[in-house]
Every structure is written in structure tokens, then in C-alpha cells.
C-alpha positions in Angstrom: 97.1 136.7 111.3 100.9 136.2 111.2 100.5 132.8 113.0 97.9 131.7 110.4 100.2 132.7 107.5 103.1 130.8 109.3 100.9 127.7 109.7 99.8 127.9 106.1 103.4 128.2 104.9 104.4 125.2 106.9 101.6 123.1 105.4 102.6 124.2 101.9 106.2 123.4 102.7 105.2 119.9 103.9 103.1 119.3 100.9 106.0 120.4 98.6 108.3 118.0 100.4 106.0 115.0 99.9 105.5 116.1 96.3 109.2 116.2 95.8 109.7 112.8 97.4 106.9 111.3 95.2 108.4 112.9 92.1 111.8 111.3 92.9 110.3 107.9 93.5 108.2 108.0 90.3 111.2 109.3 88.3 113.4 106.5 89.5 110.7 104.0 88.6 110.3 105.4 85.1 114.1 105.5 84.6 114.4 101.9 85.8 111.6 100.7 83.6 113.3 102.4 80.6 116.7 100.9 81.4 115.2 97.5 81.9 112.8 97.5 78.9 114.9 95.3 76.5 115.7 92.9 79.3 112.1 92.6 80.4 111.0 92.0 76.9 113.3 88.9 76.9 112.3 87.8 80.4 108.6 88.0 79.4 109.1 85.0 77.1 108.3 81.5 78.6 111.5 79.8 79.9 110.6 76.4 78.8 111.4 73.1 80.4 110.5 72.6 84.0 111.1 76.2 85.0 108.1 78.0 86.5 107.7 81.6 85.2 106.3 83.6 88.0 104.9 87.1 87.6 105.5 88.7 91.0 104.3 92.1 92.1 106.5 94.8 93.5 105.4 95.5 97.1 106.8 95.6 100.6 105.1 92.3 101.3 105.4 90.4 98.0 108.7 91.4 96.4 111.1 94.2 96.9 114.7 95.3 96.2 116.9 97.2 98.6 120.5 97.9 97.5 121.6 94.4 96.4 119.0 92.6 98.5 115.9 90.9 97.3 113.1 90.1 99.7 109.4 89.8 100.3 107.3 87.2 102.1 106.0 85.6 98.9 109.4 85.7 97.2 111.2 84.1 100.2 108.5 81.5 100.6 108.7 80.5 96.9 112.5 80.3 97.2 112.1 78.0 100.2 109.7 75.8 98.1 112.1 75.8 95.1 115.0 74.7 97.3 112.9 72.0 99.1 111.3 70.4 96.1 114.1 71.1 93.6 111.9 72.8 91.1 113.4 75.8 89.2 111.6 79.1 89.3 112.1 82.3 87.4 110.7 85.6 88.7 109.4 88.4 86.5 108.8 91.5 88.6 105.8 93.6 87.6 104.4 96.9 88.8 101.0 96.7 87.3 98.6 93.9 88.2 96.9 94.0 84.8 100.1 93.1 83.0 100.6 90.1 85.3 97.1 88.8 84.8 97.2 89.2 81.0 100.5 87.4 80.9 99.0 84.5 82.9 96.1 84.2 80.4 98.2 84.3 77.3 100.7 81.7 78.6 103.7 83.9 79.3 103.5 83.3 83.0 102.8 80.1 84.9 101.5 81.8 88.0 100.9 85.3 89.4 101.9 86.3 92.9 100.3 89.6 93.9 98.1 91.3 96.4 94.9 89.7 95.0 92.2 88.6 97.4 90.3 85.6 96.4 86.7 86.4 95.4 83.8 84.3 94.1 83.7 86.1 90.8 87.4 85.6 90.1 87.4 81.9 90.7 85.6 81.6 87.4 88.5 83.2 85.7 91.5 81.8 87.6 92.5 78.9 89.7 93.6 79.8 93.3 96.0 77.9 95.5 95.1 77.3 99.1 95.4 80.5 101.2 99.0 81.7 101.7 98.0 84.3 104.3 95.1 86.5 105.4 94.8 90.1 104.6 92.2 92.9 104.5 91.5 95.9 102.3 91.7 99.3 104.0 91.2 102.9 103.1 94.3 105.1 103.0 93.9 108.8 103.6 95.9 111.7 105.1 95.7 112.3 108.8 93.7 115.4 109.5 90.7 116.7 111.4 88.7 116.1 108.2 89.7 112.4 107.9 86.7 110.1 107.7 86.1 107.4 110.3 83.4 105.3 108.6 82.7 103.6 105.2 79.5 105.6 105.1 81.4 108.8 104.8 82.8 107.7 101.4 79.4 108.4 99.7 79.8 110.6 96.7 83.6 110.5 96.9 86.3 108.9 94.8 88.8 106.2 95.7 91.8 105.0 93.7 92.7 101.3 93.1 95.1 99.6 90.8 93.9 98.2 87.5 92.9 94.5 87.6 92.2 94.5 91.3 89.1 92.8 92.7 88.8 95.8 95.0 86.7 97.4 92.2 84.0 94.8 92.9 84.3 95.2 96.6 83.7 99.0 96.4 80.8 98.4 94.1 79.3 96.1 96.7 80.0 98.7 99.4 78.2 101.3 97.4 75.1 99.1 97.3 75.4 98.4 101.1 75.5 102.1 102.0 72.8 103.1 99.4 75.0 105.7 97.7 77.6 105.9 95.0 81.3 105.6 95.7 83.3 106.5 92.6 86.3 104.4 91.6 89.4 105.6 89.7 91.2 102.6 88.2 94.9 103.5 87.9 96.7 101.8 84.9 100.2 102.9 85.7 101.0 102.4 89.4 100.8 99.8 92.1 99.4 100.1 95.6 102.7 101.4 97.1 102.8 104.3 94.6 99.1 105.1 95.2 99.9 105.5 98.9 102.7 107.9 98.1 100.2 110.0 96.0 97.8 110.2 98.9 100.7 111.2 101.2 101.7 114.0 98.8 98.1 115.2 98.5 97.9 114.3 94.8 94.8 112.1 95.4 92.4 111.9 98.4 91.8 108.2 99.0 93.3 104.9 97.9 92.3 101.3 98.8 95.1 98.9 99.4 95.8 95.7 101.4 96.4 96.2 105.1 99.8 94.4 105.0 101.1 97.0 102.5 99.7 99.9 104.4 101.3 98.6 107.6 104.7 98.0 105.9 104.7 101.6 104.6 103.5 103.2 107.8 107.0 104.2 109.1 107.9 105.9 105.8 104.5 107.7 105.4 103.6 108.7 108.9 101.0 111.2 107.7 98.7 108.5 106.5 95.7 107.0 108.3 94.8 103.4 107.5 92.2 102.8 110.3 89.0 102.5 108.1 88.4 98.9 106.9 86.9 98.4 103.4 86.5 94.6 103.6 86.5 91.8 106.0 89.6 89.6 106.3 90.2 87.8 103.0 92.3 84.9 101.9 95.4 85.8 99.8 96.4 83.1 97.3 98.6 82.5 94.3 96.9 82.4 90.9 97.4 80.0 88.0 95.5 79.6 84.7 92.1 78.0 85.1 93.0 75.0 83.0 96.1 74.3 85.0 94.6 72.7 88.1 97.4 70.2 88.3 99.9 73.0 88.8 97.7 74.5 91.5 97.6 71.1 93.2 101.4 70.8 93.1 101.8 74.3 94.6 99.4 73.3 97.4 101.5 70.1 98.1 104.8 72.0 98.1 103.4 74.7 100.4 102.3 72.0 102.9 105.7 70.4 102.6 107.5 73.6 103.5 105.2 74.1 106.5 106.7 70.9 108.0 109.9 72.9 108.7 108.0 74.6 111.4 110.7 76.8 112.8 111.8 78.3 109.4 108.2 78.8 108.3 107.1 80.6 111.5 110.3 82.7 111.5 109.4 83.8 107.9 105.9 84.9 109.1 107.4 86.8 112.1 109.9 88.6 109.9 107.3 90.1 107.6 104.1 90.3 109.7 105.4 90.6 113.2 103.7 87.4 114.3 102.4 84.1 113.1 99.2 83.3 111.2 96.2 81.3 112.6 95.6 78.0 110.8 94.5 78.8 107.3 91.5 76.7 106.4 88.7 77.4 103.9 
């Protein structure tokens, strides 16, 4: 009995620790957003001229800040493009995908760079560049003897996704495939990284995020399992407004131009993904 109480106390202590870490991270995010609110209000306005206003999502793969350092695969790739073609770019970091997409549609942003897999339904709403890299959607859950190992085991359960994500459609399709309901909670406040922290802390049971983010966060959240795939591999592209196909074509040309510097391009892939991509062709 004493051993059971001791184990129960240890689990409670671990949960409290993860909860405290989550609270600190969320608190810092809220404080940062409050401090930056006037500045972001100005930055949300179109820059004018030739400058491309880019809404870029906070994530370990897309865009991140560490001390005084800015990084992220998409961020560094776009800076390479800007330097190579001499086209000015202004980055507008966003946490919520929905904000970025609404800004694209009302003209505040020229393009959106985020964890947004290209789907047939969304091509009617946005224009997509040629694939930038390949990713996959995975289920994030806590490691335990109760962890599920199959998509079928999600029947009747609830998964969390970020608002605006096409993952909602993917889970609806998965529900039809397994012949049972999988409930979806669409979170309006946080991004995929924060949803993973909430799973880690035991605040929510399941989240669906891109594999690249789950892998990037693995060292910091070792109690999470990311082994259950939710989708097949999917193209990840940049988004522009549907009526701006000429900008989409330019971005494709610029991307191809950067690829000609093979050593730098492959080094960028290795830095963020641990290897190089196969040839991306649709």
C-alpha cells in the first residue's frame, strides 16, 4: 500500500511539474502578446511598394526565436530567396493560423507560411506554391500503458487541432473510414506547439500536429508518443490569395533559383530535418 501511495504521489508530482511548465510558457506568451500589441497592430498594415508582407507561424520548424536569434526552416529559406533575388520581405509572426488566413484574404498579408498541408478542398480557396517540403500529420498522446496504437482506437474520443487547420477535414475523413465518430475540438487560441504542451501536462488527451513539429519538440517533451500516423505524407506549400497567381509563379521561380546553390540548400535541410528531401514533384 505504501508503494502504491508513493507511486501515486510521484505521478501527481510529475503532472504538477508539467502543469507548472505549461503555465509558465503560456504566461510568457500572453505577456509577450500584451507587450507587443501596439507594435503588431502597426505591423499588420500592408507595407506597400515591393515589400512582401509574410504572415509566418511560430513553430520549431517554421519560425522561432531563441534569445536574440531568429530561425526556422521556412524563415531561413525565405531570407535566402530575398537575398538572392533582391526582393524585400517583412515577416509578421502569428500564433493562430486563423489570423494568418483571414489576413491573407483581406489583403493585409501577401502570403502565409505555416504548417498547412495542401488539400483538394483548400485549393479552391487559396493558391499554393510548389511543395516546399513533405510532412505528415500524427497523433500526439502521453506515453503510458493505455496509449493507443491504431487510428481505430480513436473512435468515440476527442482530438484537438488548431483553428483553420485542414486537419479538421482529415479527421472527418478518418471518421468515415473507420465507421465511427472522432470528435474534434478546434482551439482558437494556441498553435500546435502549445497543444503538445497541454497533452504533456495532462490538460488534454490527444492533439494532431505535423510530424516535423512533434519531432522537433520530442527532446523537450519526452513523455509524449507520436507514433500513430493520422495521414499519409502530404505536401507542405506556401499560400497566397487565389487571385494572385502571378505572385505564386514568382515564388516558384525564386525557390527553384535558390535550389541551384545546392550546397547551401541541402545544408539548410540537414540543419532542420536531419537529412535531405527526395525530389518534390506533384
